[in-house]
Structure formats: C-alpha cells, structure tokens
C-alpha positions as CSV (number, residue, x, y, z in Angstrom):
1,M,-39.9,-7.0,-38.6
2,G,-40.1,-6.3,-34.9
3,V,-36.5,-5.1,-34.6
4,L,-36.8,-2.6,-37.4
5,I,-40.0,-1.2,-35.9
6,D,-38.7,-1.1,-32.4
7,E,-35.5,0.6,-33.4
8,T,-37.4,3.1,-35.5
9,L,-39.8,3.9,-32.7
10,Q,-36.9,4.5,-30.3
11,L,-35.3,6.9,-32.7
12,A,-38.6,8.6,-33.5
13,S,-39.4,9.1,-29.8
14,K,-36.2,11.0,-29.3
15,K,-36.5,12.9,-32.5
16,F,-40.1,14.0,-31.8
17,A,-39.3,15.0,-28.2
18,D,-36.2,16.9,-29.3
19,F,-38.3,18.7,-31.9
20,G,-40.5,20.0,-29.0
21,F,-43.6,17.8,-29.2
22,K,-45.4,17.2,-25.9
23,E,-45.4,13.7,-24.5
24,E,-49.0,13.0,-25.6
25,Q,-48.2,14.2,-29.1
26,V,-45.2,12.0,-29.3
27,E,-47.3,9.0,-28.3
28,Q,-49.8,9.7,-31.0
29,L,-47.1,10.2,-33.6
30,L,-45.4,6.9,-32.6
31,L,-48.7,5.0,-32.7
32,S,-49.5,6.4,-36.2
33,G,-45.9,5.7,-37.4
34,K,-46.0,2.2,-36.1
35,K,-49.3,1.5,-37.8
36,D,-48.0,2.9,-41.1
37,L,-44.8,0.9,-40.8
38,E,-46.6,-2.4,-40.1
39,K,-49.0,-1.8,-43.0
40,E,-46.2,-1.2,-45.5
41,I,-44.0,-4.0,-44.2
42,E,-47.0,-6.4,-44.4
43,K,-47.7,-5.2,-48.0
44,L,-44.1,-5.8,-48.9
45,R,-44.0,-9.2,-47.3
46,V,-47.0,-10.3,-49.4
47,L,-45.5,-9.0,-52.5
48,I,-42.1,-10.7,-52.1
49,E,-43.7,-14.0,-51.3
50,E,-45.8,-14.1,-54.4
51,D,-44.7,-16.2,-57.4
52,G,-43.6,-13.8,-60.1
53,V,-42.6,-10.8,-57.9
54,D,-43.9,-7.5,-59.3
55,I,-40.8,-5.4,-59.1
56,G,-42.6,-2.1,-59.6
57,R,-44.9,-2.7,-56.7
58,V,-42.0,-3.9,-54.5
59,N,-40.1,-0.7,-55.4
60,D,-43.2,1.3,-54.5
61,C,-43.3,-0.3,-51.0
62,L,-39.6,0.2,-50.5
63,H,-40.1,3.9,-51.5
64,A,-42.9,4.3,-49.0
65,L,-40.9,2.6,-46.2
66,K,-37.9,4.8,-47.0
67,G,-40.0,7.9,-46.5
68,L,-41.6,6.6,-43.2
69,L,-38.2,5.6,-41.9
70,Y,-36.6,8.9,-42.8
71,N,-39.5,10.9,-41.2
72,M,-39.1,8.9,-38.0
73,G,-35.4,9.4,-37.8
74,N,-34.1,6.0,-38.9
75,I,-31.8,7.3,-41.6
76,S,-29.7,4.1,-41.9
77,A,-32.7,1.9,-42.5
78,G,-34.2,4.4,-44.9
79,D,-30.9,4.5,-46.8
80,K,-31.0,0.7,-47.0
81,M,-34.6,0.7,-48.4
82,N,-33.4,3.3,-50.9
83,E,-30.4,1.1,-51.9
84,L,-32.6,-1.9,-52.3
85,R,-35.2,0.1,-54.3
86,N,-32.5,1.1,-56.8
87,E,-31.5,-2.5,-57.4
88,K,-33.2,-4.7,-59.9
89,N,-34.7,-6.8,-57.1
90,S,-33.0,-10.0,-58.0
91,I,-33.2,-13.0,-55.8
92,D,-30.4,-11.7,-53.7
93,E,-32.1,-8.4,-53.1
94,I,-35.4,-10.1,-52.2
95,A,-33.4,-12.3,-49.8
96,E,-31.9,-9.1,-48.3
97,I,-35.4,-7.6,-47.9
98,K,-36.6,-10.7,-46.1
99,K,-33.6,-10.6,-43.8
100,I,-34.0,-7.0,-42.9
101,L,-37.7,-7.4,-42.3
102,S,-37.2,-10.8,-40.5
103,I,-39.6,-12.6,-42.8
C-alpha cells in the first residue's frame, strides 16, 4: 500500500505544482488525496479478505481508486485499477489486487 501511495503523491505533487497551485495548496491537496487513497485502499482490503467476496463492492472500490489515481496523475496505476475492475475478480485478480496494494 505504501509504495502505491508514495508514488502517487510524488506524481501528484509535480502535477499540482505544474498546474500552478501554490505550495500550501499543493500540501493540502496531497494531504486530502492521501487520506482518500488510504480510506479506499483500506475498504478494498477489508472486502477482499472477507469470505465470499462481494464483487460489486470490490469493483466500486476499484472504480473509486481509479478516479483518485487519475486525478492525482498516476495514470498507470489508474489504468491497472480499471483493468482489474473490468475482470470478473477471480482468485487471480484478487491476488493481483493484494499484490498491487501490498496486502
């Protein structure tokens, strides 16, 4: 989880600065983005560790993460969430989600 968040925050910092936000605005955006990412990742972690995984709820979390990642400039990770979201969330896809999120 830490690697994904750290990578995303680095990309977001550059993206927001390049967009013209002031340093204190960038810091607030990064803080808010980190909080949102942590919340969605934790929600996803809980869902995929349950017996009888609810695929619809997993896909909702993947969709939310995709949007956050895209908005923060981590296009490759957002694309991966989208790809996983479009799968049927078999055991292999759940294992891939766990690998990406380091859980």
